[in-house]
ZANU-230818 format. One line per 3 residues: number of its first residue (from 1); for each residue x negated, z, y negated of C-alpha. Coordinates in Angstrom, 1 decimal, m for minus. Example, Ala and Ser with C-alpha at 12.3 -4.5 7.8 and 13.67 -1.06 7.14 Angstrom:
// residues 2
1) m12.3/7.8/4.5 ~ m13.7/7.1/1.1
***
This chain:
// residues 646
1) 1.9/m20.8/13.8 ~ 4.1/m19.9/10.8 ~ 4.1/m21.4/7.3
4) 0.9/m20.6/5.5 ~ 2.5/m19.4/2.3 ~ 5.6/m17.7/3.7
7) 8.1/m20.3/2.5 ~ 10.8/m21.1/5.1 ~ 11.3/m24.7/4.1
10) 10.9/m27.4/1.4 ~ 13.8/m29.4/m0.1 ~ 12.8/m32.7/m1.7
13) 15.3/m34.5/m3.9 ~ 14.8/m38.2/m4.8 ~ 16.5/m39.4/m8.1
16) 16.1/m42.5/m10.2 ~ 17.8/m45.6/m11.5 ~ 19.8/m47.7/m9.1
19) 17.7/m50.3/m7.3 ~ 14.3/m48.6/m7.6 ~ 14.1/m48.1/m3.9
22) 14.8/m44.4/m3.3 ~ 16.7/m45.1/0.0 ~ 14.1/m47.6/1.2
25) 11.3/m45.1/0.8 ~ 13.1/m42.5/3.0 ~ 14.0/m45.0/5.7
28) 10.5/m46.5/5.7 ~ 9.1/m43.0/6.2 ~ 11.4/m42.3/9.1
31) 11.2/m45.6/10.9 ~ 7.7/m46.5/9.8 ~ 8.9/m50.0/8.9
34) 10.8/m51.6/6.0 ~ 14.5/m51.7/6.7 ~ 16.1/m55.2/6.6
37) 19.5/m53.7/5.6 ~ 19.5/m50.7/3.1 ~ 22.7/m48.6/2.8
40) 23.7/m47.3/m0.7 ~ 22.4/m43.8/0.3 ~ 20.4/m42.2/3.1
43) 21.7/m39.2/4.9 ~ 19.8/m35.9/4.5 ~ 16.8/m35.9/6.8
46) 14.9/m32.9/8.2 ~ 11.3/m33.3/9.2 ~ 10.3/m30.6/11.8
49) 7.6/m28.1/10.9 ~ 5.2/m29.1/13.6 ~ 4.7/m32.6/12.1
52) 4.0/m31.5/8.6 ~ 0.5/m30.5/7.4 ~ 1.7/m27.1/6.1
55) 3.9/m26.3/9.2 ~ 7.0/m26.0/7.0 ~ 10.3/m27.8/7.7
58) 11.0/m30.4/5.1 ~ 14.5/m31.6/4.0 ~ 14.6/m35.0/2.1
61) 17.7/m35.6/0.1 ~ 18.7/m39.0/m1.4 ~ 20.9/m39.3/m4.6
64) 23.0/m42.3/m5.2 ~ 25.0/m42.8/m8.4 ~ 27.1/m45.3/m6.6
67) 28.4/m42.8/m4.1 ~ 28.0/m39.4/m5.8 ~ 29.1/m38.0/m9.1
70) 27.2/m36.0/m11.7 ~ 28.5/m32.7/m10.2 ~ 26.9/m33.5/m6.9
73) 23.6/m34.4/m8.7 ~ 23.6/m31.0/m10.6 ~ 24.3/m29.1/m7.4
76) 21.3/m30.9/m5.6 ~ 19.0/m30.3/m8.6 ~ 19.6/m26.5/m8.3
79) 19.0/m26.6/m4.6 ~ 15.8/m28.6/m4.7 ~ 12.3/m27.2/m4.5
82) 10.8/m30.4/m5.8 ~ 12.3/m33.4/m7.5 ~ 10.9/m36.9/m7.2
85) 11.8/m39.3/m10.0 ~ 11.4/m42.8/m8.6 ~ 10.8/m45.8/m10.9
88) 10.0/m49.5/m10.2 ~ 6.5/m50.4/m11.4 ~ 7.7/m53.9/m12.3
91) 10.7/m52.6/m14.4 ~ 9.8/m51.0/m17.7 ~ 13.4/m49.9/m18.3
94) 13.2/m47.6/m15.2 ~ 10.0/m46.1/m16.7 ~ 11.7/m45.5/m20.1
97) 14.5/m43.7/m18.3 ~ 12.1/m41.1/m17.1 ~ 11.8/m39.6/m20.6
100) 15.0/m40.8/m22.1 ~ 17.3/m39.5/m19.4 ~ 15.9/m37.9/m16.2
103) 13.5/m35.3/m17.5 ~ 15.8/m34.2/m20.3 ~ 18.8/m34.0/m17.9
106) 16.8/m31.9/m15.4 ~ 15.6/m29.6/m18.2 ~ 19.2/m29.3/m19.3
109) 20.2/m28.0/m15.9 ~ 17.2/m25.8/m15.1 ~ 16.0/m24.8/m18.6
112) 13.1/m26.1/m20.6 ~ 10.6/m23.7/m18.9 ~ 11.8/m24.2/m15.4
115) 9.4/m23.8/m12.4 ~ 10.7/m26.7/m10.3 ~ 7.8/m29.3/m9.9
118) 8.4/m32.9/m10.7 ~ 6.6/m35.8/m8.9 ~ 6.8/m39.3/m10.5
121) 7.0/m42.1/m7.8 ~ 6.1/m45.7/m8.8 ~ 7.7/m47.9/m6.1
124) 7.2/m51.7/m5.4 ~ 3.5/m51.9/m6.1 ~ 3.5/m54.8/m3.7
127) 5.2/m56.9/m6.5 ~ 2.5/m56.5/m9.2 ~ m1.3/m56.6/m9.5
130) m1.6/m53.8/m12.0 ~ m1.1/m50.1/m12.2 ~ 1.5/m48.2/m14.2
133) m0.6/m45.1/m14.5 ~ m1.7/m45.9/m18.0 ~ 1.9/m45.7/m19.1
136) 2.7/m42.7/m17.0 ~ m0.3/m40.6/m18.0 ~ 1.0/m39.7/m21.5
139) 4.3/m38.7/m20.0 ~ 2.5/m36.3/m17.6 ~ 0.5/m34.8/m20.5
142) 3.8/m34.2/m22.4 ~ 5.8/m32.6/m19.6 ~ 4.0/m29.7/m18.0
145) 6.4/m29.6/m15.0 ~ 5.1/m33.0/m13.8 ~ 2.7/m32.2/m10.9
148) 1.5/m35.7/m10.0 ~ 2.2/m39.4/m9.8 ~ 2.1/m41.6/m6.7
151) 2.3/m45.3/m6.6 ~ 3.6/m46.7/m3.3 ~ 5.5/m49.5/m1.6
154) 8.5/m49.1/0.7 ~ 8.0/m52.6/1.9 ~ 4.3/m52.5/2.9
157) 4.4/m48.7/3.7 ~ 1.6/m48.1/1.2 ~ 1.3/m44.4/0.3
160) 4.7/m43.5/1.9 ~ 3.3/m40.6/3.9 ~ 1.2/m39.6/0.9
163) 4.3/m39.5/m1.4 ~ 6.1/m36.9/0.7 ~ 2.9/m35.0/1.3
166) 2.3/m34.7/m2.5 ~ 5.9/m33.7/m2.9 ~ 5.5/m31.0/m0.3
169) 2.2/m30.0/m1.8 ~ 3.8/m29.7/m5.3 ~ 6.0/m26.9/m3.8
172) 3.5/m25.1/m1.6 ~ 0.5/m25.5/m3.9 ~ 1.8/m26.1/m7.4
175) m0.7/m26.9/m10.2 ~ 1.1/m25.4/m13.2 ~ 0.6/m21.7/m12.3
178) m3.1/m22.3/m11.8 ~ m4.4/m24.9/m14.3 ~ m3.8/m26.1/m17.8
181) m4.4/m29.9/m18.0 ~ m4.7/m30.0/m21.8 ~ m7.6/m27.4/m21.8
184) m8.9/m28.3/m18.4 ~ m9.1/m24.6/m17.6 ~ m7.5/m22.0/m15.4
187) m4.4/m20.2/m16.7 ~ m4.8/m16.6/m17.7 ~ m2.8/m15.3/m14.8
190) m4.9/m17.3/m12.4 ~ m8.1/m16.0/m14.0 ~ m6.8/m12.4/m13.7
193) m5.9/m12.8/m10.1 ~ m9.2/m14.4/m9.1 ~ m11.1/m11.8/m11.1
196) m9.3/m9.1/m9.0 ~ m10.3/m10.9/m5.8 ~ m13.9/m11.2/m7.0
199) m14.1/m7.4/m7.7 ~ m12.6/m6.6/m4.3 ~ m15.1/m8.8/m2.5
202) m18.0/m7.4/m4.5 ~ m18.6/m4.6/m2.0 ~ m21.7/m3.1/m3.7
205) m20.2/m3.5/m7.3 ~ m23.3/m5.3/m8.6 ~ m21.2/m8.1/m10.3
208) m22.4/m10.8/m8.0 ~ m21.3/m12.0/m4.5 ~ m24.3/m12.0/m2.2
211) m24.5/m14.3/0.8 ~ m23.1/m11.6/3.0 ~ m20.2/m10.9/0.6
214) m19.5/m14.7/0.3 ~ m19.4/m15.0/4.1 ~ m17.0/m12.0/4.4
217) m14.8/m13.6/1.7 ~ m14.9/m16.9/3.6 ~ m14.0/m15.2/6.9
220) m11.1/m13.3/5.3 ~ m9.6/m16.4/3.7 ~ m10.4/m19.1/6.1
223) m11.4/m17.3/9.4 ~ m14.7/m19.0/9.5 ~ m18.2/m18.3/7.9
226) m20.1/m20.7/5.6 ~ m23.0/m22.4/7.3 ~ m26.3/m21.6/5.5
229) m26.8/m25.2/4.3 ~ m23.2/m25.3/3.0 ~ m23.8/m22.0/1.2
232) m26.9/m23.3/m0.5 ~ m25.1/m26.5/m1.5 ~ m22.3/m24.5/m3.2
235) m24.9/m22.4/m5.1 ~ m26.8/m25.5/m6.2 ~ m23.6/m27.1/m7.4
238) m22.9/m24.0/m9.5 ~ m26.5/m23.8/m10.9 ~ m26.2/m27.4/m12.2
241) m22.9/m26.8/m14.0 ~ m22.8/m23.2/m15.1 ~ m25.8/m21.6/m16.8
244) m25.0/m18.0/m15.6 ~ m23.1/m19.0/m12.5 ~ m25.9/m17.7/m10.2
247) m27.7/m14.4/m10.7 ~ m30.2/m12.8/m8.3 ~ m29.3/m15.6/m5.9
250) m25.7/m14.4/m5.9 ~ m22.5/m16.0/m7.3 ~ m21.3/m14.5/m10.6
253) m17.6/m14.2/m11.7 ~ m18.1/m17.3/m13.9 ~ m19.5/m19.2/m11.0
256) m16.6/m18.1/m8.8 ~ m14.0/m19.3/m11.4 ~ m15.9/m22.6/m11.9
259) m15.6/m23.4/m8.2 ~ m11.8/m22.9/m8.3 ~ m11.6/m25.2/m11.4
262) m13.5/m27.8/m9.5 ~ m11.2/m27.5/m6.4 ~ m8.1/m28.0/m8.6
265) m9.7/m30.9/m10.6 ~ m10.5/m32.6/m7.2 ~ m6.9/m32.2/m6.0
268) m7.7/m29.3/m3.6 ~ m5.2/m26.9/m4.9 ~ m4.5/m25.7/m1.4
271) m8.0/m24.1/m1.3 ~ m7.3/m21.9/m4.3 ~ m3.8/m21.1/m3.1
274) m5.1/m20.1/0.3 ~ m7.4/m17.6/m1.4 ~ m4.6/m16.3/m3.6
277) m2.1/m15.9/m0.8 ~ m4.6/m14.2/1.4 ~ m4.8/m11.5/m1.2
280) m1.0/m11.2/m1.5 ~ m0.1/m13.5/m4.4 ~ 3.2/m15.4/m4.6
283) 4.0/m18.6/m6.3 ~ 4.2/m16.8/m9.7 ~ 0.8/m15.2/m9.2
286) 2.4/m11.8/m8.7 ~ 1.6/m9.6/m5.7 ~ 4.7/m10.0/m3.5
289) 6.9/m7.1/m2.6 ~ 6.3/m7.6/1.1 ~ 2.5/m7.5/0.5
292) 2.7/m4.4/m1.7 ~ 5.0/m2.4/0.5 ~ 5.4/m3.6/4.1
295) 8.4/m2.2/5.9 ~ 7.7/1.2/7.3 ~ 10.3/3.4/9.1
298) 9.9/7.1/8.8 ~ 12.5/8.9/11.0 ~ 14.0/12.3/9.9
301) 11.6/15.1/10.7 ~ 8.5/12.9/10.6 ~ 5.9/12.8/7.9
304) 3.2/10.3/6.8 ~ m0.5/10.7/6.8 ~ m3.6/8.6/6.3
307) m5.2/7.2/9.5 ~ m8.9/7.1/10.2 ~ m9.0/3.5/8.9
310) m7.3/4.6/5.7 ~ m9.7/7.4/5.1 ~ m12.7/5.1/5.9
313) m11.5/2.5/3.4 ~ m10.9/5.1/0.6 ~ m14.3/6.7/1.3
316) m16.1/3.4/1.1 ~ m14.3/2.7/m2.2 ~ m15.4/6.0/m3.6
319) m19.0/5.3/m2.6 ~ m18.8/1.8/m4.1 ~ m17.8/3.1/m7.6
322) m19.9/6.3/m7.6 ~ m22.6/4.4/m9.3 ~ m24.9/7.4/m10.1
325) m24.4/8.8/m6.6 ~ m23.6/12.3/m7.9 ~ m20.7/12.9/m5.4
328) m18.0/12.7/m8.0 ~ m16.3/10.1/m10.2 ~ m16.7/10.2/m13.9
331) m13.7/9.0/m16.1 ~ m15.4/5.6/m16.6 ~ m16.0/5.3/m12.8
334) m12.4/6.1/m12.1 ~ m11.3/3.4/m14.6 ~ m13.6/0.9/m12.9
337) m12.3/1.8/m9.5 ~ m8.7/1.1/m10.6 ~ m9.6/m2.0/m12.5
340) m7.8/m4.1/m9.8 ~ m4.6/m2.1/m10.2 ~ m2.0/m2.1/m13.0
343) m2.4/1.6/m13.6 ~ m4.6/4.5/m12.5 ~ m3.1/6.5/m9.5
346) m3.4/9.9/m11.3 ~ m3.7/11.4/m14.8 ~ m5.4/14.4/m16.4
349) m3.3/16.7/m14.3 ~ m5.6/15.9/m11.4 ~ m7.9/18.8/m12.3
352) m5.2/21.2/m11.4 ~ m4.2/19.6/m8.1 ~ m7.4/19.0/m6.2
355) m11.0/20.3/m6.3 ~ m13.2/18.9/m9.1 ~ m16.6/19.7/m10.4
358) m17.3/21.9/m13.5 ~ m16.6/18.9/m15.8 ~ m13.3/18.2/m14.2
361) m14.5/15.1/m12.5 ~ m13.0/14.5/m9.1 ~ m15.2/15.1/m6.1
364) m15.0/13.2/m2.8 ~ m13.2/16.2/m1.2 ~ m10.7/16.2/m4.1
367) m10.4/12.4/m4.1 ~ m9.5/12.3/m0.4 ~ m7.1/15.2/m0.9
370) m5.3/13.4/m3.7 ~ m4.8/10.3/m1.5 ~ m3.6/12.6/1.2
373) m1.0/14.1/m1.2 ~ 0.2/10.6/m2.2 ~ 0.5/9.6/1.5
376) 2.6/12.7/2.2 ~ 4.9/12.5/m0.9 ~ 5.3/8.8/m1.6
379) 4.0/6.5/1.1 ~ 5.3/3.3/m0.5 ~ 3.3/4.1/m3.6
382) 0.2/4.7/m1.4 ~ 0.7/1.3/0.2 ~ 1.0/m0.4/m3.2
385) m2.3/1.1/m4.4 ~ m4.0/0.2/m1.1 ~ m2.8/m3.4/m1.6
388) m4.1/m3.5/m5.2 ~ m7.4/m2.0/m4.2 ~ m7.8/m4.7/m1.5
391) m7.2/m2.8/1.7 ~ m7.3/m4.8/4.9 ~ m8.4/m3.8/8.4
394) m8.3/m7.2/10.1 ~ m7.0/m10.6/9.2 ~ m3.7/m9.9/11.1
397) m3.1/m6.4/9.7 ~ m1.8/m4.9/6.5 ~ m1.6/m1.4/5.0
400) 0.4/m0.1/7.9 ~ m2.9/0.4/9.8 ~ m3.9/2.9/7.1
403) m0.9/5.1/7.8 ~ 0.3/7.4/10.6 ~ 3.9/8.4/11.1
406) 3.8/11.8/12.7 ~ 5.9/12.9/15.6 ~ 9.2/14.5/14.8
409) 8.7/18.2/14.2 ~ 11.2/19.5/16.8 ~ 9.2/17.6/19.5
412) 6.0/19.3/18.3 ~ 7.8/22.7/18.8 ~ 8.9/21.6/22.3
415) 5.5/20.4/23.3 ~ 3.8/23.5/21.7 ~ 1.2/21.3/20.1
418) 0.9/19.0/17.1 ~ m1.4/16.1/16.2 ~ m0.6/16.5/12.5
421) m3.5/16.9/10.1 ~ m1.5/17.7/6.9 ~ 0.7/20.8/6.7
424) 3.4/21.3/4.0 ~ 3.6/24.9/2.7 ~ 6.4/26.1/0.4
427) 5.1/28.9/m1.9 ~ 8.4/30.7/m2.8 ~ 8.8/33.6/m5.2
430) 10.2/34.9/m8.5 ~ 8.7/33.8/m11.8 ~ 5.7/35.9/m12.6
433) 4.9/36.6/m9.0 ~ 1.5/34.9/m9.2 ~ 2.4/31.7/m7.4
436) 0.5/29.5/m9.9 ~ m2.6/31.7/m9.6 ~ m2.4/31.5/m5.8
439) m2.1/27.7/m5.9 ~ m5.0/27.3/m8.4 ~ m7.1/29.7/m6.3
442) m6.7/27.3/m3.4 ~ m8.8/24.7/m5.3 ~ m11.4/27.3/m6.3
445) m10.2/28.6/m9.7 ~ m10.1/32.3/m10.3 ~ m8.3/34.0/m13.2
448) m11.1/33.4/m15.6 ~ m11.1/29.7/m14.9 ~ m7.3/29.5/m15.0
451) m7.3/31.0/m18.5 ~ m8.4/27.6/m19.9 ~ m5.9/25.5/m18.1
454) m3.6/23.3/m20.2 ~ m0.2/24.5/m19.1 ~ 1.3/21.0/m19.8
457) m1.0/19.6/m17.0 ~ 0.2/22.0/m14.3 ~ 2.2/20.4/m11.5
460) 4.1/21.9/m8.5 ~ 1.5/20.8/m6.0 ~ m2.1/21.6/m5.0
463) m3.9/20.4/m1.9 ~ m7.2/21.0/m0.3 ~ m8.9/20.8/3.1
466) m9.9/23.7/5.3 ~ m11.0/24.4/8.8 ~ m8.5/25.4/11.5
469) m10.2/26.3/14.8 ~ m13.1/24.1/13.8 ~ m10.9/21.1/12.8
472) m10.4/19.8/9.3 ~ m6.8/20.1/8.2 ~ m5.1/19.6/4.8
475) m2.8/22.3/3.4 ~ m0.3/21.1/0.8 ~ 1.1/23.8/m1.4
478) 4.4/23.3/m3.2 ~ 5.5/25.9/m5.7 ~ 9.2/26.9/m5.6
481) 10.6/29.3/m8.3 ~ 13.4/31.8/m7.6 ~ 15.3/32.5/m10.8
484) 17.8/35.1/m9.5 ~ 18.6/37.4/m6.6 ~ 21.3/35.0/m5.3
487) 19.3/31.8/m5.9 ~ 19.6/29.1/m3.3 ~ 17.1/26.7/m1.8
490) 17.7/23.0/m1.4 ~ 17.2/21.1/2.0 ~ 13.9/19.5/0.8
493) 12.6/23.0/m0.1 ~ 13.4/24.2/3.4 ~ 11.6/21.3/5.1
496) 8.1/22.4/5.7 ~ 5.6/23.6/8.3 ~ 5.0/27.1/7.0
499) 6.4/29.3/4.2 ~ 4.5/31.6/1.9 ~ 6.9/34.2/0.4
502) 5.1/35.7/m2.6 ~ 5.9/38.8/m4.7 ~ 4.1/40.7/m7.4
505) 2.7/43.8/m5.7 ~ 2.4/45.6/m9.0 ~ 6.1/45.1/m10.0
508) 8.7/47.3/m8.3 ~ 11.6/44.7/m8.4 ~ 9.6/41.7/m7.2
511) 9.8/42.1/m3.4 ~ 13.6/42.2/m3.3 ~ 13.7/38.5/m4.4
514) 11.8/37.2/m1.4 ~ 13.3/39.7/1.1 ~ 16.7/38.2/0.2
517) 15.4/34.7/0.6 ~ 13.9/35.5/4.0 ~ 17.1/37.1/5.3
520) 19.2/34.2/4.0 ~ 17.1/31.2/5.2 ~ 14.2/32.2/7.5
523) 15.1/35.1/9.6 ~ 16.4/32.8/12.4 ~ 14.2/29.9/11.6
526) 11.4/28.5/13.7 ~ 9.3/28.0/10.6 ~ 6.5/30.6/10.4
529) 6.5/32.9/7.4 ~ 3.7/34.8/5.7 ~ 4.5/37.4/3.1
532) 1.9/37.7/0.4 ~ 1.5/40.4/m2.2 ~ m0.2/39.1/m5.2
535) m2.2/40.9/m7.9 ~ m3.8/43.1/m5.3 ~ m6.5/44.1/m7.8
538) m3.8/46.1/m9.7 ~ m2.2/49.4/m8.6 ~ 0.5/48.8/m6.0
541) 4.0/49.6/m7.0 ~ 6.7/51.2/m4.8 ~ 9.3/48.5/m4.3
544) 12.9/49.1/m5.1 ~ 14.1/47.9/m1.8 ~ 15.4/49.6/1.4
547) 12.2/48.8/3.3 ~ 8.7/48.6/1.9 ~ 6.9/45.2/2.5
550) 4.7/46.5/5.3 ~ 7.7/47.9/7.3 ~ 9.8/44.9/6.4
553) 7.2/42.7/8.0 ~ 7.0/44.9/11.1 ~ 10.8/45.1/11.5
556) 11.2/41.3/11.4 ~ 8.1/40.6/13.6 ~ 6.2/38.9/10.8
559) 2.4/38.9/10.4 ~ 1.3/42.0/8.4 ~ 1.6/41.9/4.6
562) m1.2/39.7/3.2 ~ m2.8/41.0/m0.1 ~ m4.1/38.4/m2.6
565) m5.8/38.4/m5.9 ~ m7.3/35.6/m8.0 ~ m9.6/38.0/m9.8
568) m13.2/37.4/m9.1 ~ m14.2/35.5/m5.9 ~ m11.3/33.8/m4.3
571) m10.9/34.8/m0.6 ~ m9.7/32.0/1.7 ~ m8.1/34.2/4.4
574) m4.5/33.7/3.2 ~ m4.8/30.0/3.1 ~ m6.5/29.8/6.5
577) m3.7/32.0/8.0 ~ m1.0/29.7/6.5 ~ m2.7/26.6/7.9
580) m3.2/28.1/11.3 ~ 0.4/29.3/11.4 ~ 1.5/25.8/10.5
583) m0.7/24.3/13.2 ~ 0.5/26.8/15.9 ~ 4.0/27.9/14.9
586) 5.1/28.9/18.4 ~ 2.5/31.7/18.6 ~ 4.1/34.0/16.0
589) 4.0/37.1/18.3 ~ 0.3/36.4/19.0 ~ m0.2/36.1/15.2
592) 1.4/39.4/14.7 ~ m1.0/41.0/17.3 ~ m3.9/39.2/15.8
595) m3.3/40.3/12.2 ~ m2.6/43.9/13.2 ~ m5.9/44.4/15.0
598) m7.8/47.2/13.3 ~ m11.0/45.6/14.2 ~ m10.2/42.4/12.3
601) m11.3/42.5/8.7 ~ m10.0/40.1/6.0 ~ m12.1/37.0/6.5
604) m13.9/35.1/3.8 ~ m13.7/32.0/5.8 ~ m12.2/30.6/9.0
607) m15.0/31.8/11.4 ~ m13.2/35.1/12.1 ~ m10.0/33.3/12.9
610) m11.7/30.9/15.3 ~ m13.4/33.9/17.1 ~ m10.1/35.8/17.2
613) m8.3/32.7/18.5 ~ m10.9/32.3/21.3 ~ m10.7/36.0/22.1
616) m6.9/35.8/22.4 ~ m7.1/32.7/24.6 ~ m9.5/34.6/26.9
619) m7.1/37.6/27.0 ~ m4.3/35.3/27.9 ~ m6.2/33.7/30.7
622) m7.2/37.1/32.2 ~ m3.6/38.3/31.9 ~ m2.4/35.2/33.7
625) m5.0/35.7/36.5 ~ m3.9/39.4/37.0 ~ m0.2/38.4/37.1
628) m1.0/35.9/39.9 ~ m3.0/38.5/41.9 ~ m0.2/41.1/41.6
631) 2.4/38.5/42.6 ~ 0.3/37.5/45.6 ~ m0.2/41.1/46.7
634) 3.5/41.7/46.3 ~ 4.4/38.7/48.5 ~ 1.9/39.8/51.2
637) 3.4/43.3/51.2 ~ 6.9/42.0/51.6 ~ 5.8/39.8/54.5
640) 4.2/42.8/56.2 ~ 7.4/44.8/55.9 ~ 9.5/42.0/57.4
643) 7.1/41.8/60.4 ~ 7.2/45.5/61.0 ~ 11.0/45.4/61.0
646) 11.0/42.7/63.6
***
């Protein structure tokens, strides 16, 4: 079992005036008896992780002014995780030195607002019959870095173990980030963190934690459910102390925060820290880098997609915040969904990237498509949002279970099959070729709808889902402009699953741009290419090129020229062809045959392509069967001839 907060070790430094018993305290802890002879300074001691409550190795360092200089002290102060200032309860001068020398000296080295906790240790309580806490309490209130005070005796062993436990606890479960002693309230950062946790655990978004939700929270943080009687005791405690802490027999946010104040006031900081760390917070109440973006290796040629668990989590989240159950998220619902995140994952440009309703509100289809886009383009950003939104599959997993790293593309080509569900398509063509209209058509916008688009909110991407042989796939379109006849493409622009070369069919010089690009980059490539002539509703122009588009496609064994127009009802056949070519790139000759069939009309949906695919599969099987028969007959004939010769 590893350390519960991720810290590798704890380093405790003991300082104080000579003769207060620093060395005796260390030796009494180790030997469990008071030493008869005490050296000027104890050697550094390491306590193994398996004998400490928090399972963290602990190093205890003694400082002696008799044997060490100030430089050594300064070095040890900077290395320490917690500093124990030891004083003798029977010596007022050693108490005065706490504020006149030790605390100012430590601040001078670490800064006035340093985060190293201080524990005050009153030794030799066996020599007096009173407590020094009345004198110490004002000091604790004045210096925020002081975590606690422990009175003990090295001679009688009183509170020796407790002393080092509290020192360790001051490092692993510090009070200062959580609680303000002067106001007896949680810090603002702690409230913000706990509020996020509350919202994540409020599965039905009704602003209270039901018994079921409280038990799920308990399991996630402590791996055990609350017993029914314990649950009722907690709610009764909240009822007695907070007027609106319980609502509809569930725990409200105010009641939730009150419980954590109570834990801290009763010295159970570890309970609150256990909750915070389970949800990714570090000692400064920030989500740690490891929690936000776990290490993920994506080899060259591989891509990243959402897994089934990832889609399930995001779908559940959509349903949670779709309060009116209208199948889309209004702007206020989107804001509420991302209330646990520092920013919203998308801006107003979303209406031009994924499907939305008539009001521009994102639908479930568009919502999942947008997360698919983020997973494909910036997987680390996806993992950060999943962390902020509270993704977790099991107590031992992180966001990596929400992500799939696909197989390297060259292996897909070798195996002649792919398990990918997201296909990248580069839409390449000269400016004015109709690429933007083609991309906006993919999310259901015809020319009339596109007329009202704010050009400043256009991006280079659109994404949507469609059916390929009865399976849902995502096609991600990326627009690439060609600015001149000799324009070049960059390596990222060449990395894709399928290419759409687009020209303006009504412009006589448009085709030459994409013809040059094809010959330069794709004539010998294994990436399938579909040539699309846009503005098919306008009169076709004769192209100023050696070959007309139809003959160019035929010569280079490409699928027939695909006409497209965004005027009127958007036809899906071009998009389905691109997705199918991406899913089955090795069947380019078959695609050519399929697309040239005179009996195959331009399809409004993927049904025709499914039927055609099944038909071709049947033809292939029959052909294979006939080849085997002919081969067998040939072998029989040869055998007969040999026998006759004998």
